[in-house]
C-alpha positions, 0 to 999 in steps of 0.5 A, a space after each residue: 252671817 257675821 253680825 255687824 260690829 258694834 259701834 260706840 257713839 258719844 251721845 252728849 247732852 246737858 246734865 239736867 233732869 229733863 235730859 236725864 229723864 229722856 235718856 234714862 232708857 239708854 243710860 241704864 241699858 233698858 233700851 239696847 241695840 245690836 248695832 250701836 252703843 252710847 257713851 254719855 257725855 254731860 256738858 252745859 248747853 252752850 259748850 255743846 253748841 260750841 263743840 257741835 260747830 267742830 263736829 265733836 260728838 256723833 249725837 248731841 243736844 244743841 239749841 235750835 238757835 245753834 243749828 244754822 252754824 252746825 247744819 253742814 255737819 249735823 242733821 236734826 232728829 225728829 225725837 228729843 226736842 225740848 219745847 215750851 208750849 206757852 212757857 219757857 225761859 224767863 227774865 228774872 229781876 229782884 224787883 217787879 218790872 214791866 217788860 218795856 223796862 229791859 231796854 238798855 239793861 245789863 242782862 245775864 245770859 247763858 250763852 249767845 247760841 242759846 234759843 233763849 238768847 235769840 228769842 230775847 233779842 227778837 223781843 228786845 234788841 237793845 240790851 247789854 248781854 253778859 255771858 255766864 254759866 246758866 247756874 250763876 245767873 240768879 246769883 249775878 242778879 242778887 249781887 247786882 252785877 247784872 240788872 236781870 237774868 235770863 233763866 233756863 232749866 230748873 231755875 224756871 221753877 225755883 226763881 220765885 222761891 229765891 225772891 225773884 220777880 218774873 219780868 217776861 216769860 218768853 214762851 208765853 210771849 211767843 205763844 201769844 204772838 204767833 200761836 206756836 210753841 217755842 222750840 228750844 233744844 234739839 237732838 242732832 246727829 252727824 250727817 256722816 254716819 251711815 244711813 242704817 246707824 242714823 236710822 238706829 239712833 233715831 229708833 233708840 232715842 225715840 224708844 228711850 223717851 217712850 220708855 221714860 214716859 211709860 215708866 215715869 216713877 223709875 225715870 224720875 227717881 233717876 233724873 232727880 240726881 240731876 235736878 238742881 234744888 228740885 223736890 220730887 213734885 217739882 222735878 215731875 213738873 219740870 220734866 213734864 214741861 219739857 219731855 212730852 209729845 213734842 219730844 217723842 216726835 216733833 210733828 208738824 208744829 215744832 219744825 214750823 215754829 223753829 223755821 220761823 224762829 231762825 228766819 226771824 233771826 236772819 231778818 233781824 241780823 242775828 243769824 248770818 244765813 238762812 237754813 232749811 231745817 231737816 229732820 231725820 226719823 
């Protein structure tokens, strides 16, 4: 019997230490397949959200907020979610400030399709959003071009060292309000992929995450090259925040929380239409 022809797929994700950790097994060929091989493409999350709307990559990381805009092309993967359980994106300012004070302020945000932006709009609808690259946000706060910055990725751990104050942790607010984790990022794959390819991709991503969790030292060493301004202990802490049991498998809580987040977005007029979340294992 002739073996099936190897299919090359693009696997797109953000150039962050948690994603690098997650995909370590695949990127270094520790996890292999006889059916598919991956070419890794690294781009910031808002670029990935926009390109997913065009169906550009076979597998891609997206924000949960972006899913209603790409659900016609992509289905969610049960593995690969980035979830903040009582912590998450935060608002940083140069001075101590009460969360109520953000009303009407200019806030630097990493993109209008990010889950961080959606959650912030649900907390406070009235502010002026200024879109900029996520790694420029704290600089913009420092030079007073914005009043506050919506901080994602490693900045969640380094903001205080740089002299900023935490005005609001959106993951903590969400947990206190709904007793649910805050779903931020997801992995999706094209609906047009053959069922056996979808199944194989699910297996490979899940095994890659498990491999990294089982071999944390080598996976962290690999991820450090993508860790902006983090030393080893901080990189371990950051990866631990966003690569965990929710990442191996979203379970029951994450779909419930993500559905709630998106439904609230529809009710608030921030998302144009309701969508039912679909996860493939």
